[in-house]
N, C-alpha and C positions, 0 to 999 in steps of 0.2 A: 429590488433587493430588499429583503428584511433580515436583520440580524437581531435576534431576541435573546435576552438573558433568561434561561429557563430555570436556573437554580445555582446554588453554591453551598459549600459546607459551612456549618455553624457549630459553635461550641454547644454541647448538649445542655449545659446549664441555661444558656440563653433560650434555647428551644423550650425547655421546661417552664421557664418563667412566662413565656408568651402563651403556652398552653394553659397555664393556671391563672392567667389574667394579670400577672405581675410583669407587665411589659418592660418597664424601665426605659432607659435611653435607647432610641433607635440606632444610635451610633454603634451599639454593640452588634448589630446585624452585619457582621463582616467576618470573613475567614481569616483576617489578619491576626486575630487574637490567638487562634490555634497555632499559627506559624510562629508568633512571638513566644508563646509558652514553650513550644518544642525547641526553639532556639536557645532557651535558657537551661535546658536539661543538662547540657554538658558542663555548666559552670555554677549551678545552683543546687545545693543539697536538698532543697525542699521537694516534696513529692510533686509529680507533674500535674496532678489534678489541682493542687493548690496554685501552681503557677498559672494554670488555665483560668482559674477563678480570679486571680489577681489581674491577669491581662484583660479580662472582660470588664473589670471595674476601672481600669486605667487604659482606655483604648488609645488615647493619644500617645501615652508612654510606650504602648505596644507598637504603635506605628513607628515611633522614633527608634525603638530597638530594632525593628525590621530594617529600617534605612541604614542603620549602622552595621548590622551584622550581614545583611544580604549584599549591600552595595559597597559600603566603605571597607568592610573586612573581606568581602568576596565569597561569603558562604552562601552561594546562590541556591543550593539545594533546599534551604529553609523555605523558599518560595513554592516549592513543590507540595507543601502541606496545605496550600490553598487551592481548591478545585472548583472549576466552573463548568456548568452545563449550558450549552449555547445552541440555539436553533438557527439554521440558515434556510431561508425560503427564497424562491425565485432567483436562484443563482445559476450560472451556467455550469455545464459539465466540465468545461475548461478551467473555470475557477476552482471547482472542487478538487481537481488534480493539484492545483497550487496549494490549497489548504492542506491536503492530505500528505504533502511532503513532510510535514512534521511527524516524526516517529512517535514521540512520547505523548500520544493522545489516543482516544478511542472514537471511532466514527461509525455511524450507521446511516447509509444513504438510500434514498428512494431507488428501488431497483427497476431498471428498464426491462428486466426479464419478466416481472410479475405485474407491472402496472401498464395498462394501455395508455399510451401518451396522447395528449392533446397536441395542439400546434403552438404551444408557448415556447418562445425562445428569447434570448437576450440580444438586443441590438446594441453593440458596442458604440459608445459615443464617438470614438475616434474614427469609426467607419462612416458614421453620419457626417462628421466634420470633413472627411476626405471626399465627400460628394459621391460615395459609393453605396448609399443606403439601398437604392433601387436594385442594384445588381446583387447585393447581399441578401436582401429580403426575397428576391425572386428565386435565388438558388435554394434558400432554406425552405421556402414554401413548396418548391418542386420536390425536394427531398421528402417533405412531410406528406405530400400527396402520394408519392410512391410508397412510403411507409404504410399508409392505410391500405393501399392496394395489395402490397405484399402480405400484410397481416391477414386480410380476408382470404387471399388465395392460399397462403400457407396453412391457415386454419383448416380450410376444406381438405387440403392434402393430408394434414396430420390426422384428422378424424377418419379419413378414408384408409390411410395406411395402418392405423391402429384401431381397427374396428372393434377388436375384442375389448380394448379399454373404453372406447367411446360408448359402448352399450351400457356402461354404468355411469349415471349422471354425476356420481361423486368424483369422477375423473375429468370432468369438463374443464375445471380450472387448470389442472395439470397440462392437458393437451393444448389449451389456449396459450398457456405460458410458453410452450415450445415454439408456437408460431410467433409470439411476441419477441422472444429472445433472438430470433433470426431476422425478423423484420427490422429490428432496431439498428442493424448495421448501416442502414442508409441515412439515419438521422444525424444531425450535426452536433458538434461539440458546443454549439451555442444553446442547445436544448436546455430549458429550465429544469432544475431539480431541487430537492431539498435534502438537508443533512442535519443530523444530530451529532454534537461533539461534546466530549468530556475531556477537559484539559487542565493541567495545573498552571499556576500563575507564571512560573518560570518559562514553560514552553509557550504560553500564550504571549508573553512579552516578545519572545523571539519570532513567533508567527506574525505578530503585528509589524515588526520591523521588516521581515522578509517580504510581506505583502506590500508594504509601503514602497519597497525598492523595485517592485515589478513594473515593467513597462506598460502593463494593462491597466486601463482606467478602472475597470471593475475590481481588480485586486486592490488598488489604492483606496477605493471607496470602502471596500470590506475592511481594510486595515483601520481606517478612520472610525468606522462604526464599532469595531471590536474594542478599540481603545476607549471610546466614549462609554461603553458598557462597563469595562473593567476598572477604569480609573475612579468611577463613582463608588465602587464597592471596596476596592483594595488599592488605594493610592500609594501605599508604601511598598507594594510588591510589583507594580507594573509602572516603570518609570522611564526606562531607556528605549523609546519606541521609534525614534527618528533613525532612518537608515544611515549607516556610515558610508564612507567612500568605498570600503571593502564590499558592503552589501550592494551598492549601486553600480560599481565599475568593474569589479573583478571578472564577473561572468562575461560581460560584453567585450572587455579587452582581451580575455582569453579566446573568445570566439574569433575576434579579428586576427589574433596572432595565429591561431590554428588555420584559418583560411589562407593567410599569407604563406604559411609553411607548406600547405597543400599545393598552392599554386606554384611554388618554387620547385617542389619535388616531383610533381606530376602524379599520375595514378600509380599506386603500389600494386604488387602482385599478390597481396594477401599473405596470410600466415600459413605457410606450407605444412607446418607441424600440427596445426589445430585439427581436432576431430570435429567433423561437420555432420549435422543432420539437415533436414530440409530448411528449417528456419532457426535452428539452434546450432551454435558453434561452441564447443568446449575449448576455450582459449588456454586455460591453465588449470592444472590440478596439482595439489601438493605431491612432490616426489615421494615415492615409497610410503604412500599414505597408510596402507595397511600396517606397515611396521610401526608407524608413529602412533596409530590408534592402539595397537597391541602394547606399545611401550607405556602409553598413558594409562591403560588399564592395569598393567603391572605396577606402575608407580603408585596409583591411588589405593590399590589393594594390598600392597606390600610395604617393605621397609627399605628398598634399594633407592639410590639416588636416580634422578631422571637419566643422566648419561649412562649409568649402569643398565637401566631398563632398556634404553635404546640399543645398547650393545647386545643385550640378551635377545631383544626382538629381532635384530638383524641376523642373529645366528639361528633363530627358530626356523624349522621347515614349514611349508605351507599348511600341512595338516595340523600341526600344533598351534600355529597362529589362528587358523580357522576355529579350532576348538576353544581357544581363549576368547575370541570375539563371540562365538556362539554361546559361551557361558554367560556373557554379559547380556545376551538377548533371549535366552532360553524361555524365560517366563513372561515375555512381553505379550500384550494383547494389542489389537489394532489402535486402541486409544492411548497407549502408553508412549511416552517420549523415550528415545534412546538416551543412554547416559551422557552426561556432559563431556566425558572424555572424547566423544565423537566431534566436538567442536574444534579440536586441534588440527583438523585437516579441512581444506577448502577447495572449492571449485569455482572458477570464473567462466561465465558464459557470455556470449553475445547473442541476443535474441532479436528477431524481427517479428514484432507483434502488432496486432490491430489495437485500436483504442479500446475496443470491447475487452480484449484479452488483458491489456494493461490495467484497465479499471479493476480487475480482480488480482492481478499480479502485485500491484502496489500495496495491497493490504498486508503483504508479508514484510512487515517493517523491520524485522530482525535481520533481513538480508540487506546487503549494500547494493543500491541501484542508482545508476546515473543514466540519463537519457539524452538522445538527440531529439530535435523537434519532429513533430509529425510533418510529413512532406509527401506530396504526390509521387515523387521519384521512388519512394519505397513501395509503391503499389498499394493494392487494397486486398483485403481478405473477403472473399465471396462465400457465404455459407452454402454448403452443398445442397441444402434444401431449396435454395433459390434457383440454382441451376436445374435441379430435378423438376421444379415447377415450371420451367421454361421461361423464367423471368430474368435470366442473367443479362441478356442484351439490354433490357430496360434498366437494370441496375447499373451496368457499366456506362450507359448513355448519360444517366444522371451524374455519375461520378465524373465523367469527362467534362461535363458542363461546370460541375463544382470546381474542378481543377483549374479551369479557365478563369473563373471568378477569383479563386485563391491567388493566382498569379497577378491579377489586377490589383487586388487589395494589398498584396505583399509589397508592391512598389511604393505604396503610400503610407503604410502603417504597420506596426508590429502585431496587429490584431488579426492577421489573415487566418490563423489556425481555427478561429471560431467557425468558419464556413466548412471546414473539413468534417468528414463523417466518422462514425464509429468504425467503419471498415478501413479507414486510412491507417497506415502503419508507421511505426517508428523503430529505431534501433535502441536497444536497452542493454547496457552492460550490467551484469548481475553477478555478485559474489555471494556464495552461500557456504556455510560450513556443513559438514555431513549431517549433523543433527537437524539443521534447518531444512535440508533437502528431504530428510525423512518426513518432517512435518508437512512441507508443501506437497509431497507425493501422496501422503495419506488423504489429504483433502482434495487436491486438484487432479490426482491420477485416478480417482474413484469413478465408477461408471455413472454416478449421479452428478458428477461435475459438468459444468458447461463444456461443450465439445471443443471450443477453441483453445481454452487454457489447458484442457486435458491433453490435447494433441501436443502442445508445447511442453507440458510436464513429462509426457511419455518420452519425448526426445531427450529431455534433460536427464531422466532416469537412465535411459539406455547408454548415453555417453558417459554418465557418471559411473555406472557399473563396470564399464571397460577400464576406467582409470583406477578404481579402487574396489575390486570385486568382493573382497572379504568385508570391508567396512560397510558396503551397501548391499550386502547379500539379502536383506529383507526390505529393501526399498520398493514400494508398490502402493497402489491405491488401497484404501481400507477394505474394499469389497473383495480384493484378492489376497488379503493378509493371511487368513486362516489356511488357505490352500498352499500358499508359498511357505508359511511357517511349518506346515506339515511335511512338505518336501525337504526343507532344510534340516529338520530334526527327526526325520524318519529313521528308524533303526537301520544300521548298516547290514547288508546281506551277510548271511553266515559265511565265515571263512575270509571275508574282506579285511583289509588292514587300513 
């Protein structure tokens, strides 16, 4: 594992001094001075540029100010003015999922869709300590051998199936990518990857604490390295990094309580009122959602109180409500977000998704997502191309042996998930407001989206439209937007009402 400080923000005056040779004290090379200057804006009448210049000249005073304001007074948002860029190399896919749980950061990850993978993977020390190294390595190496076999076979199938595209050498990378993206379903969550992250000091401090509380040794080591990088640059903003009892115990004790309650109650018969797709269940939708969105639009555009707007929306007929919501969407293009009023209604889904699908789903951090662990009991997602190539039996045979190794490791250590593949599935509870579903659908329901998450998104859209047909009248992939918009806003036939 490598965790490298790639950069951080500095006061422009400090940058200018170094550019012109007036370096001054290297202690000035910290984002803490910007945070300290901005903290003083609310209580100091001097111009902010003067406050920044003062903080640069008095770095230790700036740090003390940060300690008082951020920690003693509790104004933690001041730490958000310090921003770090961090490289992660030779970390597992499983660790990346832990890192990317932090919402308020930006991530760019090495894509297994576009990069042909080697055989590099992380060997968790707890698996070695449990005497299961040979079983783990054997399983991962078998997965990797099949990955390369799948890639070569799928590549040949793709080039044959899309001969018209294959005739142009410029399409070679595109066609090879289609083979890579399906071959990757057999590789493990231990596969090494790399990641670039931009994060503010407040979120970084929380990430360090959460990783330190993880049962995975790799996560704990990552926490330590992140702290060592940050504390040397911004000691006044990254301070409380030791996991609390809440960090360490709440999740595990909740898991134990849930298991005991499940054992007492036995198997349930499911939610009979939920709307179900193949792998997507709509568990809850805001009642009378179309009325609530109509009321929100009336409220922000008019002078009535919200209760009055709700009463008026409830009295409106379907045609008038549709016209009101269409007025809000009439001039939209595929790249436009719907208005913020659409955030007042929500949908909660349960999804069963592969690790490949979840890797894309988790990027939608404005949604609320909580997950169960990956587990063989959830089954695997087999790409249709693998079945078409006659390799599904090989695929399932390797998955079966992987599941056996997983069960052995699980009895000895919490690190068993490392051996599972990108095809293995988990349950995800996901709540989105209507505005966020529009965003997800534009990106993930598009014909160019990866097929697995596109399939999940299409089920989410279909169930959502049943629950709130007017609110979601334009939900679709961006490739279909122009056609759908044209149908929704086409002139009414002559004589219709």
